[in-house]
C-alpha positions, 0 to 999 in steps of 0.5 A, a space after each residue: 379551537 384547534 390550537 387549544 388541544 395541541 400539547 407541545 414540548 414546552 407544556 410537557 416540560 412544565 408539567 414534569 417540573 411541576 410534578 417533580 416539585 410537588 412530589 419530590 424525586 424519591 416519590 416519583 418512582 413509587 408513583 410510577 410503580 403503583 401506576 404500572 401495577 394498576 395498569 397490569 391488574 386492569 389488563 388481566 381483569 379485562 382478559 378473564 371472563 366474569 364468573 357468571 359468564 363462565 357458568 353460562 358458557 359451561 351450561 351452553 356447552 353442556 346443552 350443545 353436547 346433549 343436543 348433538 346426536 351420537 354418530 351412528 356407524 353406517 351400514 358399510 362400516 358395520 359390514 366391513 367390521 363383520 367380514 374381518 
């Protein structure tokens, strides 16, 4: 079974020749361009968050900002500022 999964140079050449015969020399660059654009758009779509994910993240940040207490200046800082 291990030999069935191995693809050699001969098999790759046969596949390339069949593709060339089926699509012709002029059509292959167009197919590769379309494939490249598809891969590029897939990568950008994978990297950008979904709209509901953005909304949930914004709500979480707002909630965290409301829960954090505002820093109170300590007594020593107030005394120093009053002395100046």
